[in-house]
C-alpha positions as CSV (number, residue, x, y, z in Angstrom):
1,M,27.9,12.6,9.4
2,R,29.7,15.9,10.8
3,R,32.9,17.7,9.5
4,R,34.6,20.0,11.9
5,S,37.4,22.5,11.3
6,N,40.5,22.4,13.5
7,R,40.6,26.2,13.8
8,T,38.3,28.7,15.5
9,G,35.8,30.5,13.4
10,G,35.8,27.8,10.7
11,L,32.6,26.7,9.2
12,T,31.0,23.8,10.9
13,E,28.7,21.7,9.2
14,T,25.8,20.9,11.4
15,S,22.4,19.6,11.0
16,Q,21.2,23.2,10.9
17,G,23.0,24.2,7.7
18,E,24.2,28.0,7.8
19,Q,23.6,28.6,11.4
20,G,27.4,28.3,12.0
21,F,28.3,31.7,10.3
22,W,27.9,34.1,13.3
23,P,30.4,32.6,15.5
24,S,32.9,33.1,12.7
25,Y,31.9,36.7,12.4
26,A,32.3,37.2,16.1
27,D,35.8,35.9,15.8
28,M,36.5,38.2,13.0
29,M,35.2,41.2,15.0
30,S,37.4,40.2,17.9
31,A,40.3,40.1,15.5
32,V,39.4,43.6,14.2
33,A,39.0,44.9,17.8
34,L,42.3,43.4,18.6
35,I,43.9,45.0,15.6
36,L,42.3,48.4,16.5
37,F,43.6,47.9,20.0
38,F,47.1,47.3,18.7
39,L,46.7,50.3,16.4
40,M,45.6,52.5,19.3
41,L,48.4,51.1,21.4
42,L,50.8,51.8,18.6
43,S,49.4,55.3,18.2
44,Y,49.7,55.8,22.0
45,I,53.2,54.6,21.9
46,Q,53.9,56.8,18.9
47,N,52.3,59.8,20.7
48,L,54.3,58.9,23.8
49,I,57.5,58.8,21.7
50,T,56.5,61.9,19.9
51,G,55.9,63.7,23.2
52,N,59.2,62.6,24.5
53,T,60.8,63.7,21.3
54,L,59.0,67.0,21.5
55,K,60.2,67.4,25.1
56,A,63.7,66.6,24.1
57,T,63.3,69.0,21.2
58,E,62.0,71.8,23.5
59,D,64.9,71.1,25.9
60,E,67.3,71.2,23.0
61,L,65.7,74.4,21.7
62,F,66.1,75.9,25.2
63,S,69.6,74.8,25.3
64,T,70.1,76.2,21.8
65,K,68.5,79.5,23.0
66,V,70.9,79.6,26.0
67,S,73.8,78.7,23.8
68,L,72.7,81.4,21.4
69,T,72.5,84.0,24.2
70,E,75.9,83.0,25.4
71,T,77.1,83.2,21.8
72,Q,75.6,86.7,21.5
73,D,77.3,87.7,24.8
74,T,80.5,86.2,23.5
75,L,80.0,88.0,20.2
76,F,79.4,91.3,22.1
77,T,82.5,90.7,24.2
78,T,84.4,89.9,21.1
79,Q,83.2,93.1,19.4
80,V,84.3,95.1,22.5
81,T,87.6,93.3,22.5
82,L,87.9,94.0,18.8
83,E,87.2,97.7,19.3
84,T,89.8,97.8,22.1
85,T,92.2,95.9,19.9
86,K,91.6,98.4,17.1
87,E,92.4,101.2,19.6
88,D,95.5,99.4,20.7
89,L,96.5,98.9,17.1
90,Y,96.0,102.6,16.4
91,A,98.1,103.4,19.5
92,T,100.7,100.8,18.4
93,Q,100.8,102.4,15.0
94,D,101.3,105.8,16.6
95,L,104.0,104.4,18.9
96,L,105.6,102.7,15.9
97,A,105.6,106.1,14.1
98,E,107.2,107.7,17.1
99,T,109.7,104.9,17.4
100,Q,110.5,105.3,13.7
101,Q,111.2,109.0,14.3
102,S,113.3,108.1,17.4
103,V,115.2,105.6,15.3
104,E,115.8,108.1,12.6
105,A,116.9,110.7,15.3
106,A,119.1,108.0,16.9
107,Q,120.7,107.2,13.5
108,A,121.4,110.9,12.9
109,Q,122.9,111.1,16.4
110,L,124.9,107.9,15.8
111,T,126.2,109.5,12.6
112,A,127.2,112.6,14.6
113,I,128.8,110.5,17.3
114,T,130.7,108.5,14.7
115,A,132.0,111.8,13.3
116,D,132.9,112.9,16.8
117,L,134.7,109.6,17.4
118,D,136.7,110.0,14.3
119,A,137.6,113.5,15.4
120,S,138.4,112.2,18.9
121,K,140.5,109.4,17.4
122,Q,142.5,112.0,15.5
123,A,142.8,114.1,18.6
124,L,143.8,111.1,20.6
125,E,146.5,110.3,18.1
126,A,147.8,113.8,18.4
127,Q,147.6,113.6,22.2
128,S,149.5,110.3,22.1
129,Q,152.2,112.1,20.2
130,Q,152.2,114.9,22.7
131,L,152.4,112.3,25.5
132,Q,155.4,110.8,23.9
133,D,157.0,114.2,23.7
134,Q,156.0,114.8,27.3
135,D,157.5,111.5,28.4
136,A,160.8,112.6,27.0
137,K,160.4,115.9,28.8
138,L,159.5,114.1,32.0
139,A,162.6,111.9,31.7
140,A,164.6,115.1,31.4
141,Q,162.7,116.6,34.3
142,A,163.2,113.5,36.4
143,Q,166.9,113.8,35.9
144,L,166.6,117.5,36.8
145,I,164.6,116.6,39.9
146,A,167.3,114.1,40.9
147,D,169.9,116.8,40.5
148,Q,167.7,119.2,42.5
149,E,167.1,116.6,45.3
150,A,170.9,116.3,45.6
151,Y,171.0,120.0,45.8
152,V,168.3,120.1,48.4
153,R,170.2,117.6,50.5
154,E,173.3,119.7,50.2
155,A,171.3,122.9,50.8
156,G,169.8,121.3,53.8
157,Q,173.2,120.6,55.2
158,E,174.2,124.2,54.4
159,L,171.0,125.5,56.0
160,S,171.6,123.4,59.1
161,A,175.1,124.9,59.3
162,M,173.7,128.4,58.7
163,R,171.1,127.8,61.4
164,S,173.8,126.5,63.7
165,Q,175.8,129.7,63.1
166,M,172.7,131.9,63.6
167,Q,171.9,130.0,66.8
168,T,175.5,130.5,67.9
169,I,175.2,134.2,67.4
170,A,171.9,134.3,69.3
171,V,173.2,132.2,72.1
172,L,176.4,134.4,72.2
173,R,174.4,137.6,72.5
174,L,172.1,136.1,75.1
175,S,175.1,134.7,77.0
176,I,176.9,138.0,77.4
177,L,173.6,139.7,78.5
178,E,173.0,137.0,81.1
179,K,176.6,137.4,82.3
180,I,176.1,141.1,82.7
181,R,172.8,140.7,84.5
182,D,174.2,137.9,86.8
183,A,177.4,140.0,87.6
184,M,175.3,143.0,88.6
185,V,172.9,140.9,90.7
186,D,176.0,139.3,92.5
187,V,177.3,142.8,93.3
188,M,173.9,144.3,94.3
189,G,172.4,141.2,95.9
190,D,169.1,142.3,94.4
191,G,167.8,141.3,91.0
192,S,164.7,143.4,91.0
193,K,166.4,146.4,89.4
194,V,168.3,144.7,86.6
195,S,166.7,142.5,83.9
196,I,166.8,141.5,80.2
197,G,164.1,143.3,78.3
198,E,161.9,142.0,75.5
199,N,164.1,143.9,73.0
200,G,167.1,141.9,74.2
201,S,168.8,144.7,76.2
202,I,170.0,144.9,79.8
203,L,167.6,147.3,81.7
204,L,169.1,149.1,84.7
205,D,167.0,151.1,87.0
206,E,168.3,154.7,87.3
207,S,168.6,154.4,91.1
208,I,171.4,151.9,90.7
209,L,173.7,154.5,89.1
210,F,172.2,157.9,89.7
211,D,170.3,160.1,92.1
212,T,167.0,161.6,90.9
213,G,167.6,164.4,88.3
214,S,171.4,163.9,88.4
215,S,173.8,162.6,85.7
216,E,176.7,162.0,88.2
217,I,177.3,158.3,89.0
218,K,176.8,157.5,92.6
219,P,179.9,156.3,94.5
220,N,178.3,153.0,95.5
221,A,177.7,152.2,91.8
222,Q,181.5,151.8,91.2
223,P,181.5,148.0,91.9
224,I,178.7,147.6,89.4
225,L,180.6,149.5,86.7
226,Q,183.7,147.4,87.5
227,Q,181.7,144.2,86.8
228,L,180.7,145.6,83.5
229,I,184.3,146.4,82.6
230,T,185.4,142.8,83.5
231,V,182.6,141.1,81.6
232,F,183.0,143.2,78.5
233,S,186.8,142.8,78.5
234,Q,186.5,139.1,78.6
235,F,183.8,139.0,75.9
236,L,185.6,141.4,73.5
237,S,189.0,139.7,73.9
238,N,187.6,136.7,72.0
239,E,187.9,137.2,68.3
240,E,185.1,134.7,67.6
241,N,182.8,137.1,69.5
242,T,183.9,140.3,68.0
243,R,183.4,139.0,64.5
244,Y,179.6,139.2,65.1
245,V,179.4,142.4,67.3
246,D,178.9,145.7,65.6
247,T,178.1,148.1,68.5
248,I,177.5,148.1,72.3
249,V,175.1,150.9,72.9
250,I,174.7,152.6,76.3
251,S,171.4,154.5,76.1
252,G,169.7,156.7,78.6
253,H,165.9,157.0,79.0
254,A,163.6,159.2,81.1
255,D,159.9,159.3,82.1
256,S,157.4,162.0,81.0
257,T,158.1,164.3,84.0
258,G,159.5,167.6,82.9
259,S,160.1,169.0,79.4
260,D,161.2,166.9,76.4
261,E,164.4,168.9,76.1
262,A,165.3,168.5,79.7
263,N,164.6,164.8,79.5
264,R,166.7,164.3,76.4
265,K,169.6,166.3,77.9
266,L,169.5,164.3,81.2
267,S,169.3,160.9,79.5
268,T,172.1,161.8,77.1
269,E,174.4,163.0,79.9
270,R,173.7,159.8,81.9
271,A,174.5,157.6,79.0
272,N,177.8,159.5,78.4
273,S,178.7,159.3,82.1
274,V,178.4,155.5,82.1
275,L,180.4,155.3,78.9
276,N,183.2,157.5,80.3
277,E,183.4,155.5,83.4
278,L,183.7,152.2,81.4
279,M,186.5,153.7,79.2
280,T,188.6,155.3,82.0
281,R,188.3,152.9,85.0
282,S,190.7,149.9,85.5
283,G,193.5,151.7,83.8
284,G,191.5,152.1,80.6
285,A,191.0,148.3,80.2
286,L,188.1,148.8,77.8
287,S,189.7,151.7,75.9
288,R,191.2,149.3,73.3
289,Y,187.6,148.3,72.4
290,A,186.3,151.9,72.3
291,S,185.3,151.4,68.7
292,Y,182.6,149.0,69.8
293,F,180.9,151.4,72.2
294,S,178.5,154.3,71.8
295,A,176.2,156.4,73.9
296,A,172.7,157.8,73.1
297,G,170.0,159.7,75.0
298,Y,166.3,159.1,74.0
299,G,164.6,161.1,76.7
300,E,161.0,160.0,77.1
301,S,160.5,158.8,73.5
302,R,160.9,155.1,74.2
303,P,158.9,154.1,77.2
304,V,158.7,150.5,78.3
305,A,155.7,151.2,80.6
306,T,152.9,153.7,81.1
307,N,153.8,157.1,82.5
308,D,150.4,157.3,84.2
309,T,151.6,155.4,87.3
310,V,154.5,155.8,89.8
311,E,155.7,152.3,88.9
312,G,155.5,152.9,85.2
313,R,157.5,156.1,85.4
314,A,160.1,154.4,87.5
315,A,160.5,151.6,84.9
316,N,160.9,154.2,82.1
317,R,163.8,156.0,84.0
318,R,166.5,153.5,83.0
319,I,169.9,152.8,81.4
320,E,169.9,150.2,78.7
321,I,172.9,148.2,77.4
322,S,172.3,146.8,73.9
323,I,174.5,144.6,71.8
324,I,174.0,145.3,68.1
325,L,175.2,142.5,65.9
326,R,177.0,143.1,62.6
327,D,174.7,143.0,59.6
328,D,177.6,142.1,57.3
329,S,178.6,139.0,59.4
330,I,175.0,137.7,59.3
331,M,174.6,138.6,55.6
332,D,177.8,136.7,54.8
333,I,176.2,133.6,56.2
334,V,173.0,134.2,54.2
335,E,175.0,135.1,51.0
336,Q,177.0,131.9,51.3
337,Y,173.7,130.0,51.3
338,L,172.2,132.0,48.4
339,E,175.3,131.6,46.3
340,M,174.8,127.8,46.1
341,E,174.1,126.8,42.4
342,V,170.6,125.5,41.9
343,P,170.3,122.8,39.2
344,G,168.2,123.9,36.3
345,V,167.8,127.4,37.6
346,T,169.5,130.4,36.1
347,V,170.2,133.1,38.6
348,V,170.0,136.6,37.1
349,P,172.0,139.1,39.2
350,A,170.1,142.1,40.5
351,E,170.8,145.4,38.8
352,P,172.8,147.8,40.9
C-alpha cells in the first residue's frame, strides 16, 4: 500500500524505499537558486537604487558647488560693498564733523545776528520816535506848503501882470519904431534904406539925409524929418508912453574910410544936425520934449557889416535912432514882484 504527500518534494513511499530523496533535493536546490535569484535581484535593485542615489548625490554636490561658488561671489561682492560702505561711513563721519563745525559757526552767527537784531530793534524804536517827530514837522511843513502854494498862485498872478507890463513896454517900443520906419517909407517910397536893426534901433542910410562927407542935411530930406517930428510928438504926448522912456538917442556912424578922428567928428556933426532940425522945425514942436533927446557920434567903432566891401561900408555909414527905456520904471515892476512876502521865508535886506 502507498502513501503520497500532497506537497512537492515530500517523501514518497514506494516499493523502492529511499529512492525518493533526490527529487526532494532537487526541489530544495531550486528553492535555493530561486532565493539566490531574488537576492541578486535585490542586490541589483539595491545597486540600481544606490546608483541613482549616487547620481542624485553627485548632482546635489554639483549644485552645492555651484551654490558655494555663487555664495563666494556674493561674499566677495558683500566684502567689496562693505569696504565701500566703510569708505562712505568714513566720508559721512568727515561730513558730519564738517556739518558740526558749520552748525557751531551758524550758531555763533545766529548769536551775532540776534545781537544785531536787538540793536536794530533799539535803533528802530529810536527811528520810530524820530518819525513821529518828523510827522509833526511834516504837518507843519504841509501847512507851510499850503501857504506857499497860495503865495505861488498870487505870485503867478503878479508875474503874469508883470509880464504883461513888460510886454506892453516891448510892444510900445517896437510900435514907435515901426511907425517911424513906416512914415519914412511912405515919404521916400523906398524901404531899402530904412530898417529896424537887430539892436532894436531905426537904421537910416546916410544918403537919405546927407551927401558924402557932409554933415549938412539935404533939402529933399526935410519931409523925412517932418515925419519924425510928427511921430515923436504923438508918441511923447502920451504920458503912459513917457513913463517908460528914458532917452531917444540920435547917433551917427561911419565906415573905416579916413582917419578915426575925422570919422568921429563927421558922425557927431551929423547926429547933432539931425537933432537940431528936430528941435527947431515945426515951430519947435519937439522942443518941449528936448529932455528926452540926445545926440552921439561913434565914428567907425560900431560897424554893422564888414568894411571890406562896398556894400558893407555903405551899411556902416548910417544914422541910428534908438529908444532907451527907463531902468527905474522897469525896476519898479520887478521890485513890486520881489517885495511880495514869501510864507516861511525871511528876507534879509542887502547891506548898502
